[in-house]
Phi, psi and omega in degrees: 000132182264137174267126181251131177288152182227162173245155180300141177301323175237125192236008178248129186306312181297320180294322178297316180297314180300314181295323179301312182289331173296317179294320178297314180300319180293315182291331179298337179296339180274000182242101180305330180302329182298333181289349182279352187253152177286171178303313182296318178296321178295328177296318176295314181301318180298319177296320180292321176293321180300323183273351183232336189067013185258105182281303184299314184300318180291309185297323185277341187245349183287138178234129174242124171290162181305129177059027184300314184296315179299317180296319180292322175302316180297320178297316180297322179288345177254028173060041177298142170286137172258108182263121188241160182273335182221152180293341178303321177292315180302314181293326185284340184286141185293125174299328180303308181291317182299320179287319182300319184256011177051051185260127176261132176259127186248124175218114183258014189301328184254012180284144180305321182293334178291316176301317182295314182291323179296317179292318181296317185262002179058051178234175171286162176295326179298321178296309182296322184295316183286330175301312181293322181295317180293318179300321182288324188246022189295342180263008180243156172300144181212146173242120181263113189242120186236126179234000187219313192250105181296336177296335174305320184294313179299315181296318182298310182297312182296321180288322176304317181286317181296323182273001179053046179290143176292106187286349175289346180252024184231144171221152179241132170241110191240109184225029180297151182237146176141209189236309185275126178071355190290302182298317182296319182294321179292323176297319176299317179297318180293318179297323177297312180300316182293317185291318185257006181056047178265138178295130180208143169233124188227133171265098186289161181084197182281339187290148177159188175168161175295324180295329176290326176297315177298315181300321179295315179296318178298319178298318182289319174304314184295333181279347181296134180285156171300157184298338177276353176074012188276331183201166178295140178296133185250051178283180183280000000 
């Protein structure tokens, strides 16, 4: 039997992306749950499915607080700091969007002071890192984005309240994945968002990932209108 080499049926990056989203849009028609979401929410959902191929998990577990996408867009347009739990999110975010909206991504996970504070207070480095980041940037708009470490969520919420941060200038993107503290931390995040009317997008349950956090931010960046308000921004 002879082995024959093959080439990809579709071999151009842009064409692959277009076809992928066409397939997602078509397959979503088989999921009645998809009809419960707005156009903007479906754009985020499509990105999350694109990065995971998981339809049911995304549709059944995604949570959007009221007007979350619009609020996060406003924060991004006002140069909000994106405070993240791991450098994987920082590396994954598009330079195009970050430069266009003058967005700084903050991650203190590997800073010497983070190691010191984590050891001193008997916490994870993710916990210590976000405490310091919020204290430093508490007077600026901020988006707290978590894709890996659920202790980040507890630290973020508790520090926001202790530092009396203006919560109208805060949003949470919560996508940690795993077993320990994961479900509980996301539930804590949702109760916080609901109680204080904080913008939040949360992948409830055990499901999640840093790549899903990146995908959500990219979807929201892409949905931002041009400054003249005439049409949806058509960035990459």
